[in-house]
mmCIF file of the C-alpha atoms, coordinates in Angstrom:
data_MODEL
# 
_entry.id   MODEL 
# 
loop_
_atom_site.group_PDB 
_atom_site.id 
_atom_site.type_symbol 
_atom_site.label_atom_id 
_atom_site.label_alt_id 
_atom_site.label_comp_id 
_atom_site.label_asym_id 
_atom_site.label_entity_id 
_atom_site.label_seq_id 
_atom_site.pdbx_PDB_ins_code 
_atom_site.Cartn_x 
_atom_site.Cartn_y 
_atom_site.Cartn_z 
_atom_site.occupancy 
_atom_site.B_iso_or_equiv 
_atom_site.pdbx_formal_charge 
_atom_site.auth_seq_id 
_atom_site.auth_comp_id 
_atom_site.auth_asym_id 
_atom_site.auth_atom_id 
_atom_site.pdbx_PDB_model_num 
ATOM 1   C CA . MET A 1 1   ? 94.243 82.602 -74.024 1.00 0.00 ? 1   MET A CA 1 
ATOM 2   C CA . SER A 1 2   ? 93.399 80.509 -77.226 1.00 0.00 ? 2   SER A CA 1 
ATOM 3   C CA . ASP A 1 3   ? 89.656 80.242 -78.001 1.00 0.00 ? 3   ASP A CA 1 
ATOM 4   C CA . GLU A 1 4   ? 89.995 76.528 -77.746 1.00 0.00 ? 4   GLU A CA 1 
ATOM 5   C CA . PHE A 1 5   ? 90.414 75.063 -74.275 1.00 0.00 ? 5   PHE A CA 1 
ATOM 6   C CA . SER A 1 6   ? 89.525 71.639 -72.389 1.00 0.00 ? 6   SER A CA 1 
ATOM 7   C CA . LEU A 1 7   ? 87.795 71.940 -68.740 1.00 0.00 ? 7   LEU A CA 1 
ATOM 8   C CA . LYS A 1 8   ? 86.637 69.660 -66.419 1.00 0.00 ? 8   LYS A CA 1 
ATOM 9   C CA . PHE A 1 9   ? 83.287 69.768 -64.587 1.00 0.00 ? 9   PHE A CA 1 
ATOM 10  C CA . LYS A 1 10  ? 82.085 67.835 -61.556 1.00 0.00 ? 10  LYS A CA 1 
ATOM 11  C CA . VAL A 1 11  ? 78.514 66.782 -61.632 1.00 0.00 ? 11  VAL A CA 1 
ATOM 12  C CA . VAL A 1 12  ? 76.890 65.232 -59.064 1.00 0.00 ? 12  VAL A CA 1 
ATOM 13  C CA . LEU A 1 13  ? 73.767 62.786 -59.239 1.00 0.00 ? 13  LEU A CA 1 
ATOM 14  C CA . LEU A 1 14  ? 71.272 62.901 -56.607 1.00 0.00 ? 14  LEU A CA 1 
ATOM 15  C CA . GLY A 1 15  ? 67.916 61.341 -55.357 1.00 0.00 ? 15  GLY A CA 1 
ATOM 16  C CA . GLN A 1 16  ? 66.437 58.542 -53.745 1.00 0.00 ? 16  GLN A CA 1 
ATOM 17  C CA . SER A 1 17  ? 66.954 55.066 -54.397 1.00 0.00 ? 17  SER A CA 1 
ATOM 18  C CA . ALA A 1 18  ? 65.554 53.172 -57.547 1.00 0.00 ? 18  ALA A CA 1 
ATOM 19  C CA . VAL A 1 19  ? 64.644 56.727 -59.428 1.00 0.00 ? 19  VAL A CA 1 
ATOM 20  C CA . GLY A 1 20  ? 67.343 55.890 -62.242 1.00 0.00 ? 20  GLY A CA 1 
ATOM 21  C CA . LYS A 1 21  ? 70.117 57.696 -61.628 1.00 0.00 ? 21  LYS A CA 1 
ATOM 22  C CA . THR A 1 22  ? 72.619 55.336 -62.586 1.00 0.00 ? 22  THR A CA 1 
ATOM 23  C CA . SER A 1 23  ? 70.714 54.420 -65.520 1.00 0.00 ? 23  SER A CA 1 
ATOM 24  C CA . ILE A 1 24  ? 70.698 57.842 -66.581 1.00 0.00 ? 24  ILE A CA 1 
ATOM 25  C CA . CYS A 1 25  ? 74.643 57.893 -66.127 1.00 0.00 ? 25  CYS A CA 1 
ATOM 26  C CA . ILE A 1 26  ? 75.229 54.999 -68.065 1.00 0.00 ? 26  ILE A CA 1 
ATOM 27  C CA . ARG A 1 27  ? 72.565 55.856 -70.868 1.00 0.00 ? 27  ARG A CA 1 
ATOM 28  C CA . PHE A 1 28  ? 74.448 59.239 -71.567 1.00 0.00 ? 28  PHE A CA 1 
ATOM 29  C CA . CYS A 1 29  ? 77.981 57.902 -71.086 1.00 0.00 ? 29  CYS A CA 1 
ATOM 30  C CA . GLN A 1 30  ? 77.822 54.359 -72.961 1.00 0.00 ? 30  GLN A CA 1 
ATOM 31  C CA . ASN A 1 31  ? 74.372 54.599 -74.568 1.00 0.00 ? 31  ASN A CA 1 
ATOM 32  C CA . GLU A 1 32  ? 73.222 51.500 -72.722 1.00 0.00 ? 32  GLU A CA 1 
ATOM 33  C CA . PHE A 1 33  ? 70.465 50.349 -70.693 1.00 0.00 ? 33  PHE A CA 1 
ATOM 34  C CA . SER A 1 34  ? 69.712 47.441 -68.192 1.00 0.00 ? 34  SER A CA 1 
ATOM 35  C CA . LEU A 1 35  ? 66.529 46.633 -66.628 1.00 0.00 ? 35  LEU A CA 1 
ATOM 36  C CA . ASN A 1 36  ? 68.579 44.731 -63.694 1.00 0.00 ? 36  ASN A CA 1 
ATOM 37  C CA . GLN A 1 37  ? 70.660 47.871 -62.800 1.00 0.00 ? 37  GLN A CA 1 
ATOM 38  C CA . GLU A 1 38  ? 72.523 47.084 -59.592 1.00 0.00 ? 38  GLU A CA 1 
ATOM 39  C CA . PRO A 1 39  ? 72.008 49.742 -56.754 1.00 0.00 ? 39  PRO A CA 1 
ATOM 40  C CA . THR A 1 40  ? 74.995 51.870 -56.209 1.00 0.00 ? 40  THR A CA 1 
ATOM 41  C CA . ILE A 1 41  ? 77.106 51.577 -53.133 1.00 0.00 ? 41  ILE A CA 1 
ATOM 42  C CA . GLY A 1 42  ? 78.623 54.772 -51.778 1.00 0.00 ? 42  GLY A CA 1 
ATOM 43  C CA . ALA A 1 43  ? 79.318 56.439 -55.253 1.00 0.00 ? 43  ALA A CA 1 
ATOM 44  C CA . ALA A 1 44  ? 80.933 56.061 -58.501 1.00 0.00 ? 44  ALA A CA 1 
ATOM 45  C CA . PHE A 1 45  ? 82.004 58.097 -61.205 1.00 0.00 ? 45  PHE A CA 1 
ATOM 46  C CA . GLN A 1 46  ? 82.416 58.096 -65.324 1.00 0.00 ? 46  GLN A CA 1 
ATOM 47  C CA . ASN A 1 47  ? 84.028 60.735 -67.069 1.00 0.00 ? 47  ASN A CA 1 
ATOM 48  C CA . CYS A 1 48  ? 82.417 61.651 -70.329 1.00 0.00 ? 48  CYS A CA 1 
ATOM 49  C CA . VAL A 1 49  ? 83.988 64.191 -72.985 1.00 0.00 ? 49  VAL A CA 1 
ATOM 50  C CA . ILE A 1 50  ? 81.997 66.303 -74.905 1.00 0.00 ? 50  ILE A CA 1 
ATOM 51  C CA . ASP A 1 51  ? 82.308 69.508 -77.489 1.00 0.00 ? 51  ASP A CA 1 
ATOM 52  C CA . LEU A 1 52  ? 80.501 72.534 -76.624 1.00 0.00 ? 52  LEU A CA 1 
ATOM 53  C CA . GLY A 1 53  ? 81.509 74.441 -79.903 1.00 0.00 ? 53  GLY A CA 1 
ATOM 54  C CA . ASP A 1 54  ? 85.174 74.905 -79.965 1.00 0.00 ? 54  ASP A CA 1 
ATOM 55  C CA . ASN A 1 55  ? 85.635 73.877 -76.242 1.00 0.00 ? 55  ASN A CA 1 
ATOM 56  C CA . GLN A 1 56  ? 85.967 70.347 -75.140 1.00 0.00 ? 56  GLN A CA 1 
ATOM 57  C CA . VAL A 1 57  ? 84.286 69.596 -71.752 1.00 0.00 ? 57  VAL A CA 1 
ATOM 58  C CA . THR A 1 58  ? 85.052 66.470 -69.540 1.00 0.00 ? 58  THR A CA 1 
ATOM 59  C CA . LEU A 1 59  ? 81.933 65.878 -67.498 1.00 0.00 ? 59  LEU A CA 1 
ATOM 60  C CA . GLN A 1 60  ? 83.095 63.957 -64.042 1.00 0.00 ? 60  GLN A CA 1 
ATOM 61  C CA . ILE A 1 61  ? 79.943 62.479 -63.110 1.00 0.00 ? 61  ILE A CA 1 
ATOM 62  C CA . TRP A 1 62  ? 79.259 61.215 -59.934 1.00 0.00 ? 62  TRP A CA 1 
ATOM 63  C CA . ASP A 1 63  ? 76.849 58.781 -59.109 1.00 0.00 ? 63  ASP A CA 1 
ATOM 64  C CA . THR A 1 64  ? 75.785 58.637 -55.718 1.00 0.00 ? 64  THR A CA 1 
ATOM 65  C CA . ALA A 1 65  ? 73.763 56.094 -53.827 1.00 0.00 ? 65  ALA A CA 1 
ATOM 66  C CA . GLY A 1 66  ? 70.145 57.018 -52.879 1.00 0.00 ? 66  GLY A CA 1 
ATOM 67  C CA . GLN A 1 67  ? 69.703 54.914 -49.732 1.00 0.00 ? 67  GLN A CA 1 
ATOM 68  C CA . GLU A 1 68  ? 69.450 56.763 -46.453 1.00 0.00 ? 68  GLU A CA 1 
ATOM 69  C CA . ARG A 1 69  ? 72.353 54.937 -44.798 1.00 0.00 ? 69  ARG A CA 1 
ATOM 70  C CA . TYR A 1 70  ? 74.678 56.517 -47.289 1.00 0.00 ? 70  TYR A CA 1 
ATOM 71  C CA . ASN A 1 71  ? 73.478 60.280 -47.105 1.00 0.00 ? 71  ASN A CA 1 
ATOM 72  C CA . SER A 1 72  ? 76.123 61.237 -44.367 1.00 0.00 ? 72  SER A CA 1 
ATOM 73  C CA . LEU A 1 73  ? 78.649 60.434 -47.088 1.00 0.00 ? 73  LEU A CA 1 
ATOM 74  C CA . THR A 1 74  ? 76.942 62.057 -49.840 1.00 0.00 ? 74  THR A CA 1 
ATOM 75  C CA . SER A 1 75  ? 77.913 65.695 -48.717 1.00 0.00 ? 75  SER A CA 1 
ATOM 76  C CA . MET A 1 76  ? 81.639 65.169 -49.201 1.00 0.00 ? 76  MET A CA 1 
ATOM 77  C CA . TYR A 1 77  ? 80.928 64.513 -52.831 1.00 0.00 ? 77  TYR A CA 1 
ATOM 78  C CA . TYR A 1 78  ? 79.719 67.922 -53.146 1.00 0.00 ? 78  TYR A CA 1 
ATOM 79  C CA . ARG A 1 79  ? 82.846 69.390 -52.847 1.00 0.00 ? 79  ARG A CA 1 
ATOM 80  C CA . GLY A 1 80  ? 84.217 71.126 -56.077 1.00 0.00 ? 80  GLY A CA 1 
ATOM 81  C CA . ALA A 1 81  ? 81.010 70.135 -58.093 1.00 0.00 ? 81  ALA A CA 1 
ATOM 82  C CA . LYS A 1 82  ? 79.849 72.812 -60.467 1.00 0.00 ? 82  LYS A CA 1 
ATOM 83  C CA . GLY A 1 83  ? 76.768 70.803 -61.417 1.00 0.00 ? 83  GLY A CA 1 
ATOM 84  C CA . ALA A 1 84  ? 74.152 68.811 -59.749 1.00 0.00 ? 84  ALA A CA 1 
ATOM 85  C CA . ILE A 1 85  ? 71.185 66.573 -61.292 1.00 0.00 ? 85  ILE A CA 1 
ATOM 86  C CA . ILE A 1 86  ? 68.262 65.841 -58.631 1.00 0.00 ? 86  ILE A CA 1 
ATOM 87  C CA . VAL A 1 87  ? 66.135 62.958 -59.911 1.00 0.00 ? 87  VAL A CA 1 
ATOM 88  C CA . TYR A 1 88  ? 62.595 61.858 -59.263 1.00 0.00 ? 88  TYR A CA 1 
ATOM 89  C CA . ASP A 1 89  ? 60.592 59.101 -60.641 1.00 0.00 ? 89  ASP A CA 1 
ATOM 90  C CA . VAL A 1 90  ? 57.482 60.627 -62.364 1.00 0.00 ? 90  VAL A CA 1 
ATOM 91  C CA . THR A 1 91  ? 55.739 57.634 -61.182 1.00 0.00 ? 91  THR A CA 1 
ATOM 92  C CA . ASN A 1 92  ? 56.365 58.047 -57.533 1.00 0.00 ? 92  ASN A CA 1 
ATOM 93  C CA . TYR A 1 93  ? 55.269 61.281 -55.785 1.00 0.00 ? 93  TYR A CA 1 
ATOM 94  C CA . ASP A 1 94  ? 57.406 60.584 -52.679 1.00 0.00 ? 94  ASP A CA 1 
ATOM 95  C CA . THR A 1 95  ? 60.634 60.547 -54.691 1.00 0.00 ? 95  THR A CA 1 
ATOM 96  C CA . TYR A 1 96  ? 59.665 64.329 -55.973 1.00 0.00 ? 96  TYR A CA 1 
ATOM 97  C CA . GLU A 1 97  ? 59.447 65.388 -52.336 1.00 0.00 ? 97  GLU A CA 1 
ATOM 98  C CA . GLY A 1 98  ? 62.518 63.777 -51.255 1.00 0.00 ? 98  GLY A CA 1 
ATOM 99  C CA . ALA A 1 99  ? 64.243 65.451 -54.579 1.00 0.00 ? 99  ALA A CA 1 
ATOM 100 C CA . LYS A 1 100 ? 63.143 68.780 -52.614 1.00 0.00 ? 100 LYS A CA 1 
ATOM 101 C CA . ASP A 1 101 ? 65.135 67.702 -49.689 1.00 0.00 ? 101 ASP A CA 1 
ATOM 102 C CA . TRP A 1 102 ? 68.135 66.794 -51.558 1.00 0.00 ? 102 TRP A CA 1 
ATOM 103 C CA . ILE A 1 103 ? 68.005 70.571 -53.427 1.00 0.00 ? 103 ILE A CA 1 
ATOM 104 C CA . LYS A 1 104 ? 67.685 72.399 -50.024 1.00 0.00 ? 104 LYS A CA 1 
ATOM 105 C CA . GLU A 1 105 ? 70.713 70.110 -48.769 1.00 0.00 ? 105 GLU A CA 1 
ATOM 106 C CA . ILE A 1 106 ? 73.065 70.770 -51.655 1.00 0.00 ? 106 ILE A CA 1 
ATOM 107 C CA . ARG A 1 107 ? 72.436 74.446 -51.561 1.00 0.00 ? 107 ARG A CA 1 
ATOM 108 C CA . GLU A 1 108 ? 73.086 74.483 -47.988 1.00 0.00 ? 108 GLU A CA 1 
ATOM 109 C CA . GLN A 1 109 ? 76.374 72.593 -48.441 1.00 0.00 ? 109 GLN A CA 1 
ATOM 110 C CA . GLY A 1 110 ? 77.163 73.123 -52.153 1.00 0.00 ? 110 GLY A CA 1 
ATOM 111 C CA . SER A 1 111 ? 78.787 75.770 -54.077 1.00 0.00 ? 111 SER A CA 1 
ATOM 112 C CA . SER A 1 112 ? 76.593 79.091 -54.465 1.00 0.00 ? 112 SER A CA 1 
ATOM 113 C CA . SER A 1 113 ? 77.314 79.162 -58.116 1.00 0.00 ? 113 SER A CA 1 
ATOM 114 C CA . LEU A 1 114 ? 76.273 75.517 -58.528 1.00 0.00 ? 114 LEU A CA 1 
ATOM 115 C CA . LYS A 1 115 ? 74.011 74.685 -61.226 1.00 0.00 ? 115 LYS A CA 1 
ATOM 116 C CA . ILE A 1 116 ? 71.122 72.711 -60.083 1.00 0.00 ? 116 ILE A CA 1 
ATOM 117 C CA . MET A 1 117 ? 68.548 70.571 -62.534 1.00 0.00 ? 117 MET A CA 1 
ATOM 118 C CA . LEU A 1 118 ? 65.737 68.794 -61.338 1.00 0.00 ? 118 LEU A CA 1 
ATOM 119 C CA . VAL A 1 119 ? 64.859 65.379 -63.273 1.00 0.00 ? 119 VAL A CA 1 
ATOM 120 C CA . GLY A 1 120 ? 61.905 63.512 -63.682 1.00 0.00 ? 120 GLY A CA 1 
ATOM 121 C CA . ASN A 1 121 ? 62.848 60.052 -65.020 1.00 0.00 ? 121 ASN A CA 1 
ATOM 122 C CA . LYS A 1 122 ? 60.667 57.167 -66.360 1.00 0.00 ? 122 LYS A CA 1 
ATOM 123 C CA . THR A 1 123 ? 58.501 58.985 -68.693 1.00 0.00 ? 123 THR A CA 1 
ATOM 124 C CA . ASP A 1 124 ? 57.928 56.126 -70.870 1.00 0.00 ? 124 ASP A CA 1 
ATOM 125 C CA . LEU A 1 125 ? 55.860 54.531 -68.005 1.00 0.00 ? 125 LEU A CA 1 
ATOM 126 C CA . LYS A 1 126 ? 51.909 55.284 -67.464 1.00 0.00 ? 126 LYS A CA 1 
ATOM 127 C CA . ASN A 1 127 ? 50.274 56.314 -64.414 1.00 0.00 ? 127 ASN A CA 1 
ATOM 128 C CA . HIS A 1 128 ? 52.270 59.768 -63.887 1.00 0.00 ? 128 HIS A CA 1 
ATOM 129 C CA . SER A 1 129 ? 51.868 60.779 -60.256 1.00 0.00 ? 129 SER A CA 1 
ATOM 130 C CA . VAL A 1 130 ? 53.809 64.147 -60.246 1.00 0.00 ? 130 VAL A CA 1 
ATOM 131 C CA . ASP A 1 131 ? 52.158 67.077 -61.843 1.00 0.00 ? 131 ASP A CA 1 
ATOM 132 C CA . THR A 1 132 ? 54.761 68.565 -64.585 1.00 0.00 ? 132 THR A CA 1 
ATOM 133 C CA . THR A 1 133 ? 52.827 71.952 -64.376 1.00 0.00 ? 133 THR A CA 1 
ATOM 134 C CA . LYS A 1 134 ? 53.614 72.330 -60.467 1.00 0.00 ? 134 LYS A CA 1 
ATOM 135 C CA . VAL A 1 135 ? 57.178 70.968 -61.031 1.00 0.00 ? 135 VAL A CA 1 
ATOM 136 C CA . LEU A 1 136 ? 57.649 73.955 -63.419 1.00 0.00 ? 136 LEU A CA 1 
ATOM 137 C CA . GLU A 1 137 ? 56.122 76.474 -60.817 1.00 0.00 ? 137 GLU A CA 1 
ATOM 138 C CA . TYR A 1 138 ? 58.756 75.040 -58.271 1.00 0.00 ? 138 TYR A CA 1 
ATOM 139 C CA . CYS A 1 139 ? 61.693 75.166 -60.501 1.00 0.00 ? 139 CYS A CA 1 
ATOM 140 C CA . LYS A 1 140 ? 60.833 78.771 -61.550 1.00 0.00 ? 140 LYS A CA 1 
ATOM 141 C CA . LYS A 1 141 ? 60.304 79.659 -57.977 1.00 0.00 ? 141 LYS A CA 1 
ATOM 142 C CA . HIS A 1 142 ? 63.542 78.050 -56.841 1.00 0.00 ? 142 HIS A CA 1 
ATOM 143 C CA . ASN A 1 143 ? 65.744 79.139 -60.053 1.00 0.00 ? 143 ASN A CA 1 
ATOM 144 C CA . LEU A 1 144 ? 66.120 75.525 -61.168 1.00 0.00 ? 144 LEU A CA 1 
ATOM 145 C CA . LEU A 1 145 ? 66.855 73.778 -64.429 1.00 0.00 ? 145 LEU A CA 1 
ATOM 146 C CA . PHE A 1 146 ? 64.190 71.357 -65.478 1.00 0.00 ? 146 PHE A CA 1 
ATOM 147 C CA . SER A 1 147 ? 64.096 68.127 -67.460 1.00 0.00 ? 147 SER A CA 1 
ATOM 148 C CA . GLU A 1 148 ? 61.803 65.258 -68.028 1.00 0.00 ? 148 GLU A CA 1 
ATOM 149 C CA . VAL A 1 149 ? 63.570 62.073 -69.481 1.00 0.00 ? 149 VAL A CA 1 
ATOM 150 C CA . SER A 1 150 ? 63.424 58.279 -70.279 1.00 0.00 ? 150 SER A CA 1 
ATOM 151 C CA . ALA A 1 151 ? 66.686 56.545 -69.462 1.00 0.00 ? 151 ALA A CA 1 
ATOM 152 C CA . LYS A 1 152 ? 65.364 53.376 -70.732 1.00 0.00 ? 152 LYS A CA 1 
ATOM 153 C CA . TYR A 1 153 ? 64.715 54.790 -74.265 1.00 0.00 ? 153 TYR A CA 1 
ATOM 154 C CA . GLY A 1 154 ? 67.382 57.741 -74.145 1.00 0.00 ? 154 GLY A CA 1 
ATOM 155 C CA . ILE A 1 155 ? 64.667 60.391 -74.697 1.00 0.00 ? 155 ILE A CA 1 
ATOM 156 C CA . GLY A 1 156 ? 66.037 63.604 -73.528 1.00 0.00 ? 156 GLY A CA 1 
ATOM 157 C CA . ILE A 1 157 ? 69.078 62.209 -71.932 1.00 0.00 ? 157 ILE A CA 1 
ATOM 158 C CA . GLU A 1 158 ? 71.656 64.117 -74.065 1.00 0.00 ? 158 GLU A CA 1 
ATOM 159 C CA . ASP A 1 159 ? 69.946 67.425 -73.849 1.00 0.00 ? 159 ASP A CA 1 
ATOM 160 C CA . LEU A 1 160 ? 69.639 67.216 -70.094 1.00 0.00 ? 160 LEU A CA 1 
ATOM 161 C CA . PHE A 1 161 ? 73.728 67.009 -70.069 1.00 0.00 ? 161 PHE A CA 1 
ATOM 162 C CA . TYR A 1 162 ? 74.300 69.451 -72.804 1.00 0.00 ? 162 TYR A CA 1 
ATOM 163 C CA . ASP A 1 163 ? 72.193 71.970 -71.441 1.00 0.00 ? 163 ASP A CA 1 
ATOM 164 C CA . LEU A 1 164 ? 73.866 71.732 -67.737 1.00 0.00 ? 164 LEU A CA 1 
ATOM 165 C CA . ALA A 1 165 ? 77.045 71.717 -69.333 1.00 0.00 ? 165 ALA A CA 1 
ATOM 166 C CA . ALA A 1 166 ? 76.414 74.849 -71.232 1.00 0.00 ? 166 ALA A CA 1 
ATOM 167 C CA . LYS A 1 167 ? 75.367 76.512 -68.208 1.00 0.00 ? 167 LYS A CA 1 
ATOM 168 C CA . MET A 1 168 ? 78.176 75.237 -66.243 1.00 0.00 ? 168 MET A CA 1 
ATOM 169 C CA . MET A 1 169 ? 80.518 76.608 -68.935 1.00 0.00 ? 169 MET A CA 1 
ATOM 170 C CA . ASN A 1 170 ? 78.910 80.312 -69.139 1.00 0.00 ? 170 ASN A CA 1 
ATOM 171 C CA . ASN A 1 171 ? 79.349 80.353 -65.362 1.00 0.00 ? 171 ASN A CA 1 
ATOM 172 C CA . TYR A 1 172 ? 83.210 79.645 -66.086 1.00 0.00 ? 172 TYR A CA 1 
ATOM 173 C CA . LYS A 1 173 ? 83.153 82.426 -68.693 1.00 0.00 ? 173 LYS A CA 1 
ATOM 174 C CA . VAL A 1 174 ? 81.611 85.056 -66.383 1.00 0.00 ? 174 VAL A CA 1 
ATOM 175 C CA . ASP A 1 175 ? 83.466 84.069 -63.281 1.00 0.00 ? 175 ASP A CA 1 
ATOM 176 C CA . VAL A 1 176 ? 86.973 83.311 -64.552 1.00 0.00 ? 176 VAL A CA 1 
ATOM 177 C CA . LEU A 1 177 ? 87.483 84.755 -68.048 1.00 0.00 ? 177 LEU A CA 1 
ATOM 178 C CA . GLY A 1 178 ? 84.957 87.669 -67.350 1.00 0.00 ? 178 GLY A CA 1 
ATOM 179 C CA . GLU A 1 179 ? 82.842 87.052 -70.449 1.00 0.00 ? 179 GLU A CA 1 
ATOM 180 C CA . ASN A 1 180 ? 79.194 86.609 -70.431 1.00 0.00 ? 180 ASN A CA 1 
ATOM 181 C CA . SER A 1 181 ? 78.487 84.669 -73.921 1.00 0.00 ? 181 SER A CA 1 
ATOM 182 C CA . LEU A 1 182 ? 79.429 81.585 -75.027 1.00 0.00 ? 182 LEU A CA 1 
ATOM 183 C CA . ASN A 1 183 ? 79.103 80.241 -78.764 1.00 0.00 ? 183 ASN A CA 1 
ATOM 184 C CA . PHE A 1 184 ? 78.585 76.453 -78.729 1.00 0.00 ? 184 PHE A CA 1 
ATOM 185 C CA . LYS A 1 185 ? 77.008 74.061 -81.517 1.00 0.00 ? 185 LYS A CA 1 
ATOM 186 C CA . LYS A 1 186 ? 74.364 72.938 -79.383 1.00 0.00 ? 186 LYS A CA 1 
ATOM 187 C CA . GLU A 1 187 ? 71.862 75.790 -78.703 1.00 0.00 ? 187 GLU A CA 1 
ATOM 188 C CA . SER A 1 188 ? 71.464 76.367 -75.049 1.00 0.00 ? 188 SER A CA 1 
ATOM 189 C CA . GLN A 1 189 ? 68.422 76.355 -73.288 1.00 0.00 ? 189 GLN A CA 1 
ATOM 190 C CA . GLU A 1 190 ? 67.051 79.699 -73.627 1.00 0.00 ? 190 GLU A CA 1 
ATOM 191 C CA . ASN A 1 191 ? 64.397 79.024 -70.901 1.00 0.00 ? 191 ASN A CA 1 
ATOM 192 C CA . SER A 1 192 ? 65.580 77.177 -67.717 1.00 0.00 ? 192 SER A CA 1 
ATOM 193 C CA . GLN A 1 193 ? 61.774 76.071 -66.996 1.00 0.00 ? 193 GLN A CA 1 
ATOM 194 C CA . ASN A 1 194 ? 61.188 74.094 -70.617 1.00 0.00 ? 194 ASN A CA 1 
ATOM 195 C CA . ILE A 1 195 ? 60.390 70.267 -70.799 1.00 0.00 ? 195 ILE A CA 1 
ATOM 196 C CA . ILE A 1 196 ? 63.459 68.786 -72.938 1.00 0.00 ? 196 ILE A CA 1 
ATOM 197 C CA . ILE A 1 197 ? 61.950 65.905 -74.734 1.00 0.00 ? 197 ILE A CA 1 
ATOM 198 C CA . LYS A 1 198 ? 63.646 64.677 -77.745 1.00 0.00 ? 198 LYS A CA 1 
ATOM 199 C CA . GLU A 1 199 ? 63.334 61.405 -79.554 1.00 0.00 ? 199 GLU A CA 1 
ATOM 200 C CA . ASP A 1 200 ? 66.791 61.212 -80.818 1.00 0.00 ? 200 ASP A CA 1 
ATOM 201 C CA . PHE A 1 201 ? 70.207 60.180 -79.184 1.00 0.00 ? 201 PHE A CA 1 
ATOM 202 C CA . LYS A 1 202 ? 73.171 62.086 -81.039 1.00 0.00 ? 202 LYS A CA 1 
ATOM 203 C CA . LYS A 1 203 ? 76.361 60.386 -80.825 1.00 0.00 ? 203 LYS A CA 1 
ATOM 204 C CA . ASP A 1 204 ? 78.753 63.081 -80.946 1.00 0.00 ? 204 ASP A CA 1 
ATOM 205 C CA . LYS A 1 205 ? 80.281 62.393 -77.792 1.00 0.00 ? 205 LYS A CA 1 
ATOM 206 C CA . THR A 1 206 ? 83.633 60.696 -77.383 1.00 0.00 ? 206 THR A CA 1 
ATOM 207 C CA . ASP A 1 207 ? 84.096 57.132 -75.711 1.00 0.00 ? 207 ASP A CA 1 
ATOM 208 C CA . SER A 1 208 ? 83.741 57.672 -71.885 1.00 0.00 ? 208 SER A CA 1 
ATOM 209 C CA . ASN A 1 209 ? 86.331 56.405 -69.385 1.00 0.00 ? 209 ASN A CA 1 
ATOM 210 C CA . CYS A 1 210 ? 84.526 54.377 -66.513 1.00 0.00 ? 210 CYS A CA 1 
ATOM 211 C CA . CYS A 1 211 ? 86.493 54.419 -63.158 1.00 0.00 ? 211 CYS A CA 1 
# 
């Protein structure tokens, strides 16, 4: 097999309504942000192509509705997912508790090898009601990746997706190719409990295709 190949990984975005799932997706794929983002109805997805070293990866990012009436539909979007991003609002503690329910559900219904990242959004706002230290402890206990981001300003967004993609790629290498290492130009997150907050938004992705 050639050292260069292209893969597609399905990623689902989960979390309660208004935590910023759609804004995170649009910020990453299009580098745009809107204060008047319409709520997602059902689900929508975007394809975003990135490079991990010599490997080209297409992230098929499924943005799901957070409203309770759509919960019964969400489980069917888990099928085939290699990664999940569970989002909460750092200024709304209830959304953090709700995120725990999403984590429990996707672990019950998703693949056992699914990589899960818990993400606190809206770090640009004041009056945080979720204690980051406690979230880190929770993530360590439950073997979760963790990141805090601001979709509004693009802080931490790119690192979030690249780190998750690297973990999914490593899973693929181990499960399919029987390898346990991967060289890629963006250094992977060595400690999955590190908070990722970066000021820059690099533009080394290809244009996204929106469906």
